[in-house]
C-alpha positions in Angstrom: 13.5 12.2 -0.3 13.7 10.9 3.3 15.5 7.8 4.3 12.4 5.8 4.8 11.3 7.2 1.7 14.5 5.9 -0.3 14.6 2.6 1.3 11.0 2.0 0.9 11.0 2.8 -2.4 14.0 1.0 -3.9 12.8 -2.0 -1.9 9.3 -1.6 -3.9 11.3 -1.3 -7.1 13.8 -4.4 -6.5 11.1 -6.6 -4.9 8.2 -5.8 -7.6 9.7 -4.9 -11.1 6.1 -3.8 -12.1 6.0 -1.2 -9.6 9.6 0.0 -10.8 7.7 -0.2 -14.0 4.7 1.9 -13.1 7.3 4.6 -11.1 5.7 4.1 -8.1 7.7 6.3 -5.5 7.2 6.7 -1.6 6.7 10.5 0.0 6.8 11.2 3.3 8.4 9.8 6.3 7.9 7.0 8.3 5.2 9.3 10.5 3.4 9.9 7.2 3.4 8.8 3.6 2.0 8.2 0.8 2.5 5.9 -2.6 2.7 8.5 -5.7 2.9 7.5 -9.4 2.4 9.5 -12.5 -0.1 9.4 -14.8 1.7 8.9 -18.0 2.7 4.9 -17.5 -0.4 4.2 -15.7 -2.9 5.8 -18.1 -5.1 3.3 -20.4 -6.5 3.7 -23.8 -9.5 6.2 -22.7 -7.0 8.4 -21.3 -7.6 7.7 -17.5 -5.6 6.2 -14.8 -5.4 2.4 -15.6 -7.8 0.3 -13.4 -5.1 -2.3 -12.7 -2.5 0.6 -11.7 -5.2 2.2 -8.9 -5.4 -1.5 -7.5 -2.3 -2.7 -7.3 -0.8 0.9 -6.2 -3.7 0.3 -2.9 -2.7 -3.0 -2.7 0.7 -2.6 -1.9 -0.1 0.9 -0.2 -1.6 -1.6 1.8 1.1 -4.5 2.0 3.6 -1.4 3.3 0.9 -0.4 5.9 1.2 -3.7 7.3 4.9 -4.5 6.9 6.1 -0.8 8.2 4.1 -2.5 11.7 5.0 -5.9 11.8 8.7 -5.1 11.3 11.7 -6.7 9.6 10.9 -10.2 11.2 7.7 -11.0 9.4 6.9 -11.8 5.6 3.8 -9.9 5.3 0.9 -11.1 2.0 -2.1 -10.3 1.1 -4.8 -12.5 1.6 -8.1 -10.9 0.1 -8.9 -7.3 -1.6 -11.7 -5.4 -2.7 -11.5 -2.6 -4.9 -14.5 0.0 -6.0 -13.9 2.5 -8.3 -15.6 5.8 -7.7 -15.1 7.8 -10.6 -11.8 8.6 -13.5 -9.0 9.5 -12.6 -6.7 11.7 -15.3 -3.8 13.2 -13.0 -0.7 11.5 -11.1 -1.9 9.0 -8.7 -2.2 9.3 -4.9 -2.4 6.3 -2.5 -3.0 6.8 1.2 -4.2 4.3 4.0 -6.1 5.2 6.5 -4.7 4.3 9.8 -5.9 1.5 11.9 -7.5 2.2 15.6 -5.2 1.6 18.1 -7.7 -1.4 19.4 -6.8 -3.2 16.4 -3.1 -2.5 16.4 -2.9 -3.7 20.1 -4.8 -6.8 18.9 -2.6 -7.2 16.3 0.5 -6.6 18.0 -0.4 -9.1 20.2 -1.4 -11.8 18.0 1.9 -11.5 16.1 4.0 -12.0 19.6 1.7 -15.0 20.9 1.3 -17.0 17.5 3.7 -15.9 15.3 1.0 -14.9 12.6 -1.7 -12.2 12.4 -4.4 -10.7 10.3 -5.3 -6.7 9.6 -7.5 -5.6 7.6 -6.6 -2.1 6.2 -8.7 0.5 4.1 -6.7 2.5 1.5 -7.7 5.0 -1.7 -6.2 6.1 -4.7 -6.8 9.6 -6.3 -5.2 12.9 -7.0 -4.5 13.8 -3.6 -7.7 15.9 -2.8 -10.8 13.9 -4.4 -11.0 10.1 -4.5 -10.9 7.8 -7.5 -11.1 4.2 -5.8 -11.6 2.9 -2.6 -9.8 -0.4 -1.3 -10.3 -2.8 1.3 -7.6 -5.8 2.1 -6.6 -8.0 4.5 -3.2 -8.9 4.7 -1.3 -11.8 6.8 2.2 -11.4 8.8 4.0 -14.3 9.3 7.1 -15.0 11.4 10.2 -15.5 8.9 11.7 -18.6 9.9 15.1 -18.0 12.3 
């Protein structure tokens, strides 16, 4: 596991006890990463992945993406989110974020520098790593921490 993956996995587990119960792991490095969660603790009574686990994993993937972009001097929260469930999932969960455009990234960083807060819309998906079970769009807000 990379230092990036180890540090963020620990932060996710300590900051969000639900993610520890889901056994969420960050896989990859700062340039390319995914969130993984095993099927068993995230299944429902129908033998498929629990929709709440899919939503949680996508929400946290977006939060992590914005947190990495904003840096340690900013707190990030979700403002709104929308999930669209495409098909059932019967394997381990894999979530990934679609990178924002260069223009969006520049606007986000300029607004953060100028106002100390900025919003960013992020698109994520959850599936088995090859096919998509859920699409998620979330709007996140980064706010400069005091001090």
